[in-house]
N, C-alpha and C positions, 0 to 999 in steps of 0.2 A: 619452737626452737628450745633446745635444752639449755638450762642455766645451771652452772656449778658454783656452789657456795662453800667456802671453808671458814670455820669459826673456831676459836679457842677460848678456853676459860669461861669467864663470866658472860661473854658474848653469846655463848650457847643458849642462855636463857631466853634470848630474843626469838628463838624458834621452838620453844617448848610446846606450844599448842599444835603446831604442824607435826612435830616429831612424835608427840603423844598420840595423835590421831593415826599416824602411819604405823606406829608400833602396835597399837590396839588392833588395827585392821589386819596386818600381816601375821601377828602372833595368834590370831584366832585360828589360823590354819594348823593342821597337823605338821609337826609333832608337838607344838606348844599348847594348842587348844586353850589359849589364855583368855579368860573373861576379864578384860581390863577395864579400868576406869581412868578418867583424865586426872583425878586427884591423886591416885596412886602413882600414875606415871610421872607427874610433876615432882612428887616427893623423891622418886627413884632418880630422875634426871638431875635433881639438884646437886647430887654428888659430883657430876661433871662440871656444872657451873661453878662449884666451889673450888675446883682444882685448876690452878693457873695454866697447867700444861695439858689439860684435857683437850681433845680434838674432835671436831665434827666435820664431815664432808657430806653435803647434801646435793641432791639433784632435783631440779624443778622442771616441770613441763607446763608452759603457759601459766606460770604463777603458782602451780600446785606442787607441793613436795611429793615426789613419787618414789624416792629412794633416799636412804641415809645410812651412814655408818659412823660409829664413835670409837674412841680409844682414850686410854688414861693410864698414867703411871700406876702400877699395881699398889704402890705405897699410898696412893690416894683413894683406892677402892674401899668397898665396905668390908667389914670383918669376915663375912661369909665367903667372900672371894679370896681374901688373903689367907684364911685359915689353913687350907690344905698345903699351900706353899710353905708357910711357917712350920707346919708339922714335919715337912720333908727337909727342912734346913736350907731352903732357898733364901738368897738375899733379895728382898723385895725391891730394893733400890735399883736393881739391874733388869727388872722385868716390866714390859709394857703390855698392858691388858687391852684386848680388843672387846668392845661391847657389842652391840647389835650391828648386823647388816640387814636392813629391811628394804624390800623392793616390791612394788606392786606387780602382780602376775603379768600384766601386759608388757612389762618392760624387761622381763627376764630373758636370758639367752642372747643378749646383745652386747655382752662384754662388761657390763657395769659391775658384776661381782668381782671380776679381776681388778677393775679400777678401784673398787673399795679397798681391796687388800694392798694394792700399789700405794694408794694415798696414805694409808695408815703406816705401812712399813717405812715409806720414805720419810714420813714425819718423825717416826721413832728413831730412825738412823740419824736424822738431822740434829737430834738432841744429844747424840754422841756419847751416851753413857749406858745405853740399854744393850743387853746381851741376848735376851730372849723376848719373843712375842708369844702371846697365848690367847686363847678364848675358850669358852665352855659351851657345851650343847646338851640339851636335855636327852636323857635316855628313856626310851619308851619300849615296852614289850614288842617283840616282832609281830605278835598276833593281836595287837591292840585293836579293839572293835571299831575305832574311829579312823583307822589308817586307810586312806584312799587306795583303791586297787592299783592306781598308776603312780603311787608315791615312790620317789627316788631320794634316798638320803644324799647329803652333800659330801659324804666321806671321800669319794673319789676326787672331787674338786679340791677339797682341802689337801689331800695327799699330793696332788699335782702342784699345789702351791708350796710344798715342802713341809707340811705340818704332820706331826706324829701324835697318835692318840696315847695319852699317858695311861699307865696301868695303876698308878698310885695317887693320882690327884683327883679328888671327888669332892664336890660341895653338895649341900642340900638346900634347895630353895623351895619356898611355898607360894602357891597362888591358886586361885579357884579355876578349875577347868570349866569349859563351857557347860552350862547347866548346873554347876555346883554352887551352893550358897556359902560354903566354907573353903578356906585354903586347904590344899593337900600337898604333902611333901613330894618333891621331884628330885631325883638324882641328876646332877650335872657333871659330865665328864669333860676333862680338859684336853685340848690339842695345843701343841707348842712347836716352835722351830727356833733355831739359832738365827739371830738377826745378822750376824757378821760371818 
């Protein structure tokens, strides 16, 4: 039986271990190809535990976290995420940023992806001061050698949710790809929609 858990702010730290393991597992897949470590994950996730209005919605099956999604006011995010919005003159106080949506393969195609967006958007609306929601996704070459033959990007799903790919918001994040010993730079492009 599925169990749904909502946490905010410092309470998110209580599931760091589960969330770190889930992120590492899902983000090993293309297009992220992320060679993650628990120590790095906990450092990354601390940003959410430090923000009183950060949000986590998680799904458990028989006690195991099988999916989760996070969100946070952009004003509480890291400088790398804030920078492109500042450069374009956005007011960070009115933007709510969506972090990861991670779901184990066996549970995909059952509506949880929509549920993740619903939960985050409803939470942002309830705070009553946000005008935009946004998230970013890694950009990989179309002919990347590790892209599976059956790979389908999420673009169509995001467009159905009302999100638009920005032409001028780009961040650069670094992490080691699978098999790499050193971090390499990845371009991250942003998707956004009006909340109201």
